[in-house]
MARGU-655482 format. One record per residue (C-alpha): residue in one letter; x, y, z; residue number from 1. Coordinates in steps of 0.05 Angstrom, whole numbers, padded with zeros to 5 digits. Layout:
<rs>
["A",[X,Y,Z],NUM]
...
</rs>
This chain:
<rs>
["X",[00106,00462,00510],1]
["X",[00142,00398,00493],2]
["X",[00131,00358,00429],3]
["X",[00116,00284,00440],4]
["X",[00165,00238,00403],5]
["X",[00133,00200,00345],6]
["X",[00124,00128,00366],7]
["X",[00091,00080,00320],8]
["X",[00033,00045,00352],9]
["X",[00000,-00022,00336],10]
["X",[-00056,00012,00296],11]
["X",[-00007,00056,00259],12]
["X",[00035,-00004,00239],13]
["X",[-00026,-00042,00214],14]
["X",[-00049,00019,00175],15]
["X",[00022,00028,00147],16]
["X",[00024,-00045,00125],17]
["X",[-00045,-00039,00093],18]
["X",[-00023,00023,00057],19]
["X",[00040,-00010,00032],20]
["X",[00001,-00069,00006],21]
["X",[-00048,-00023,-00030],22]
["X",[00009,00014,-00063],23]
["X",[00043,-00051,-00082],24]
["X",[-00021,-00077,-00116],25]
["X",[-00029,-00010,-00151],26]
["X",[00043,-00012,-00177],27]
["X",[00033,-00085,-00200],28]
["X",[-00030,-00066,-00238],29]
["X",[00008,-00006,-00271],30]
["X",[00066,-00051,-00289],31]
["X",[00020,-00103,-00320],32]
["X",[-00017,-00047,-00359],33]
["X",[00050,-00019,-00386],34]
["X",[00075,-00090,-00403],35]
["X",[00010,-00103,-00443],36]
["X",[00014,-00036,-00477],37]
["X",[00086,-00049,-00498],38]
["X",[00069,-00118,-00524],39]
["X",[00011,-00089,-00565],40]
["X",[00057,-00035,-00592],41]
["X",[00108,-00088,-00610],42]
["X",[00056,-00130,-00647],43]
["X",[00035,-00068,-00686],44]
["X",[00105,-00056,-00707],45]
["X",[00115,-00127,-00728],46]
["X",[00163,-00146,-00672],47]
["X",[00163,-00213,-00637],48]
["X",[00162,-00184,-00567],49]
["X",[00148,-00250,-00532],50]
["X",[00210,-00282,-00559],51]
["X",[00255,-00227,-00531],52]
["X",[00230,-00226,-00458],53]
["X",[00241,-00284,-00411],54]
["X",[00181,-00307,-00373],55]
["X",[00191,-00301,-00299],56]
["X",[00145,-00326,-00245],57]
["X",[00148,-00294,-00176],58]
</rs>
């Protein structure tokens, strides 16, 4: 019995891209959550967090 070589097909590529997009959105939400959490912690400690981090737009 011979194994078939793995060939990405159109549907697989679409599914893969959709999965990558979902992972990217999830990571962005997690990063935003961690950023907000860090800012809140800095405020509680009396640090001026906003002055130390440059604002970047992507």
